[in-house]
N, C-alpha and C positions, 0 to 999 in steps of 0.2 A: 360317604366320607363327611367328616365334620368340617365346620368352618375353620376351626383352629388348624386342621390338617392342611387346608389350602393356603392359609396364611403362612404356615411354616414353609410350604413349598415355594410360595412367592418370595419370602424373605431369603431363602436359600439361593434361588435363581438370581435375585438382585445382588446378593453378596458375591456370587461367582462372577457376574458381569462386572462388578466393581473391581474385583481382584484382577480380572483379565485386562480391564482398562488401565489400571495402575501399572501392571507389568508391561503393557504395551508402551505406556508413556515413559517408563524407566528405560526400556530397551531403546526407544527412540532417542532419548537423551544421551545414552552411551554411544550410539552410532554417530550422533551429531558431534559428540566430543572427539571421536576418532577421526572425523572428517576435518576438524579445525586445524588445518595445516596452513603454513604461510603460502601466499601466492608466489609464483615465480616472478622474477624482476619484470619480465615482459607482461605478465598478467597484472601485476601491480600498476604498471605504466598505463595499460589500457583502462583499468578501473579508475585511476586518478584522472585521466583525461575525460572520461565520461562523467565522472562525479563533478569535476570542475565545471563542465558545461551546464550540467543540471542545476548545481548550486547557484551558479551565476544568474540563471534565469529566474529561479524561484526567489532568490534574494532581491533581485530587481523589482519583481512584482510586490514582494512584501514591503520593500522600502516605500513604494508608492502608496500602499495601503496605510502604512504607519504615518506618513506625512498627511494623508487624507484625514486620519483621526485627529491629528494636531490641528489642522485647519477647521475641522468641525467644532472642536472644543473652543476655538477662538471665535466661532460664530461666522466664519467665512464659508458658507455652505456651497456657493458656486465653485470655489476653488477646490473644496473637498470632493465634490462630485467629479470635477475634471481629473483629479488625481486617481480617483477610483476607476475612472474610465481608462486611464493610462495603465493602471495595474491590470485591469481586465484584458487589455490588448496584449499584454505580455503573456498572461495565462492562456489566452486564446491561441497563441502560438505554441506555448509550452505544453499544453495538454496533448495536442496531436503528436508532438515529438515524443512525449512519454508513451503514448499508445503505440507508436511505431517501435520504440525501444522494447516495450513489454512484449509486443507481438514477435519481435526478433528473438527475444529471450525464450519465449515458449517454443519457437521453431528450433533453436539451437539445442534446447534441452532434450530434443528427440534424437540428436546426433551424438550424444554421449551415452555410454553404456550404464552409467550409474551417477546418481546425484545425491547430495547430502539431504537428510530430512529437514523440512522447514516447519516452522511453527505457523499455525493459522493466524490471521489477523485477530486482534482482541477488541471486542466491542467497547470496552472501557477506555480505549485509547482515542476514541472518536467522539466528537461533540454533536455532529449532525445525526439525527435519529436515523435518517435513511442510510447513511454510510455505516452506522453502527449495526443496522439490520443486515447489511451485506456482510459485515464481519461475522455476525451470528451465523449466517448461512455458510460462510467459509468454514467456521468451526464445526458446524454440524456435518457438512458433506465431507470434511477432512477425515472424520472417523470411519466413513464408509469406503474410502478408497484404500487400496492395498499398497501400491507402490509409491515410493518417494517421488518418482517422476510425475505421477498423476497428481499427487498433492501439490507439487511445485507448480504445475500448470494450472491447477485450480486457483491457487493463490494469485498467480499472474492474471488470470481472467478476472477475478474479483477486484484486483487493483485497477485494471483497465476500466471496468464498469464504474468504479468509485471516482476515478478521475473525470470521466464523462459526466457523471451525476453532479459533482461539485461545480464543474464549469457552468452547467445550466443553472444551478442555484445561484451562483455568483452573478450571472447576467440578470437573472430575475430580480435579485435584491437591488442591484444598481438601477435597473429600470424602475422599480417601485419607488426608489428614493427620489426619482424625478417627478413623481406624482404628488400632488398636494394632499391627497387623501391617505397617503401611506403612513403606517406606524413607523416613524423614523427610528425610534429606539430599538424596536424589534429587528428592523432590517440591518442596523449597524451591529447589533449583537450577533446576527446570523453571519455577517461578513467576517466578524472576528472568529467565529466558529469555523468558517470555511478556511481562513488563514491557518489556523492550527491544524485542521485536518489535512490540508495540502502538505504541510511540513511532514506530518506523520506518514502520509502516503508516499511521499518522496523518499523518506528514510527507509520505509519497507521495500520500496522498489530497488533502491541501491543495495540494500542488504541481500535481496534476491539476486541481483547482478553478481555480487561477490560469491554467492553460492554457486552460480553457474560457472564463473571463471575458475573457481576452485576445482570443479569437476573437469573442466577443460585442461587445467594444469596437471591434474593427476594422470590424465591420459596423454599428456604431451601433444595436444592437437593444435599445432601452430596454424594450420589452415583455418580452423574455427576462430582462433584468437584474432587473426587478421580480419576476418569477416566481421566479428563483433566490433573491432576497433574502427571499422569503416562506417558503422551505423551512426546516424545523427543523434 
């Protein structure tokens, strides 16, 4: 067999795989569209309550970081570091709360018969290379999983790992800024990247919560709704 024959075979296989991938993406979008129904009033109330708590904590931390940036620009380094530490203390409490919420979401997703398709995390949405790498992993493994529930739990797992990773990086940057040998500009730039990635991870987590609550609403599972509402 000639080289041109094998090239033709390779191109044909690649074309078929591409077509199957595009068809799968189109079908997933159609299914997701069919799932986009309004939450029940009780489901909306649960979502609003959890979102309110989550937003309040992340906004408090972000406000501390924003003030720290202002003090740094004014040359008041000591006060800037103090405010960074305040922000970190908030995140130190916020991250475990988010991990518990994500773990509960993964558990509850096993208690519903069906769940809407979710999109994997997009690497371009993140600034930290390490978190973007986890998003790449999410996108790659997403293609190998069959059911929407498996893909949902994969995304939840990656979100949890990303929160843990970001918390460690934030602590390291703040500790480095306390050292005279640290590259202050680089550390402040990384802290800004962490702030943005934290917001993105929070948005993705809340979107995943809404997906779960929609599945619960479709099945009218009031017992699950009450359990989710009781989560921190």
